[in-house]
N, C-alpha and C positions, 0 to 999 in steps of 0.2 A: 356460488357456481361450482359445479362439479364436472370434471372431465371424465369421459368414459375410459376406464382403465385399459381396455383392449384396443383402443384407437390410437396406437403409437405409430406415427408415420414420419417420413422424412419429407414428403411433399403434401401440402394441405389439400389441394384440389377441391376446394369448396367446403371442407370440414375444418374443424379447429385443430390446430397442430399442437402436439405435446410430445417432446422427447427431451433428452438430456441437454441439448443445445439451445432449443427455442421452445417457447410455449405461448399460446394465446389463450385468453380467458373468454369463454362464450358470452356473447352479448356486450362485449366491451371493446373499445378501440385500443390499439397499441399491442406491443409484444415485449416479451423478455427474451433476450438473446444472451447466451453464455459462451465465452470462448477463453481459453487460456492464453497467456502471453505467447505471441507468435502465431496464434490461431487466426484463421481467416474470418473477417467480418465485412468483407467487401459486399457491396450491394445494399447495405443497411446503414442508415444514419442513426444517431441517437440524440435524444433530448436530455437524457441523464445517463452519463457514462460512469461506471464504477470500476475502479481497479483495486482489487483486494489482494494484498500480500503478493506482489509480483516477484519477490525473491523468496525462495523456499528454504534456503540453507546457507551456511557459511561458504561452501564451495562455490555456489553461484555468486554470492556477494563478492568474493575475492577474485572472481574471474573477470578480467578486463573484457574478454570476448563476450561473456554473457551480458555484462553491463552495457556494452556497446550495442548488442543485439536488442536488448530491452529498450534502449533509447530509440533505436531505429524503428522498432515496432510501434512504440508510442507516437513518434513524430510522423511516420509515414502511413501507418495503418489506423491506429486508434484515433489520434488527434484530428485527422482529416475527415473523420466520419461525423463530426459534430453538425447538428442542425443549427439554425439560427437561434441564438439565446440559450444554447445548451449549457449544462452544468457538468462539472467533473468532480467526482469524489475519489480521492486516493487514500486508502487506509493501509498502513504498512508499519512494519518494524524497520527501524533505521539500522540496517546491517553495515552500511559502508558510507563514507562521506560522499562518494560518487554514485550512490544508488539513485533510483528514479526520483525520489523526493529531494535528494540533494541537488540534482540537476535542475529540477523544476524551481527550487528555491533560489538557485544561482541565477537562472534566467529571469526570475521575478525581479531581480535587482536592476535589470536593464530597462531602458525606456519601452521597449517593445514586448517585454515579458508579461505573461499572464500574472495577475495578482492572486494570491492564495490566502485563504483564512486558515491559519495553522492552529490546530488544537492538539496540544501536547500534554500527555499525562504520564510522566515518569513513574516508575515503581515507588520511588521515594522522592517526595517533593523537596527540591533543593533551593528554590528561589520563587519569587512572585512574578515572573515574566509572563505567565499566561493567566489572563483574567478569568478564564473558564475554570481554572483549578482553584477551588476554594479551600483546599486543605491547608493545615498549618505546615510550615517548613519542618521537614523531618518525618512527616506522616506517610504511612504506607498507602498505596492506591486502593488496595482491597484488603484491609487489615483482617477481616474475618477469614480470608483464605490464606493470605501471605502477609503476616504481620512483620514488624520491623526486625524481630529476632530471626525469623525464618529467612527473610531477604538478606540479612547479614551473612547467614550460612551459605546461601546460594552464591552471593558475591565471593565469598571465600573459596568456594569450589571452582567457579568458572573463571575467576580472575577479573581484573579491571577492564581489560580490552573487551571481553564479551559483555560484561556488566554494563559498561557505558553505552554500548549500542543496543543490546537486546532489552535491557530493563530501563535505562534512563533516556533512550532515544537521542543519544549524543555520540554518534560514531566518531572514533578517533583513529589516526594512523596506527597500524599494527606495531610499528617500530617506536611509538611514543611521540610526544610532541616536542620535547626539549632535546633529547639525546637520540641520535639516529644510529641504528646498528651499523650502517655503512661507514660511520666515522671511526670505528674501532678496528 
């Protein structure tokens, strides 16, 4: 199916819609709708909702205000648009312990929480907790692009705090886990 390139509209009016936010495929049911975090999606439900990288940088990750706004958008706007038997896919870098994935996993531990299948591929495999990851412990995720030596250099430059979250998907407190800056 090919859409006519000059037919870019914001209101379909009997023709197939194609723009940066929504498109329909001629001769098929369903639509694809795109919206950023905080963007409006009212009036449309979903059968398959995808959230891809809702945190774009360290400043957003460290902002309590941003994390709260992201959760509010997820809970009040995104989550409430699910159709019956809908599925949600969240793909993200774990920037912070209290990021969207962290909150979803925390709620999953309650009786009422949605249950998630977590697939976790750290840059360097450290243990065998994820059955989807068939690498040997110590192996790089994409050795042809970033082998163990290159990843060691990256870790040396960015430090343990950034490394644990951005490359290993294990965010930790900025102040460390054993000794807190505030104690001194």
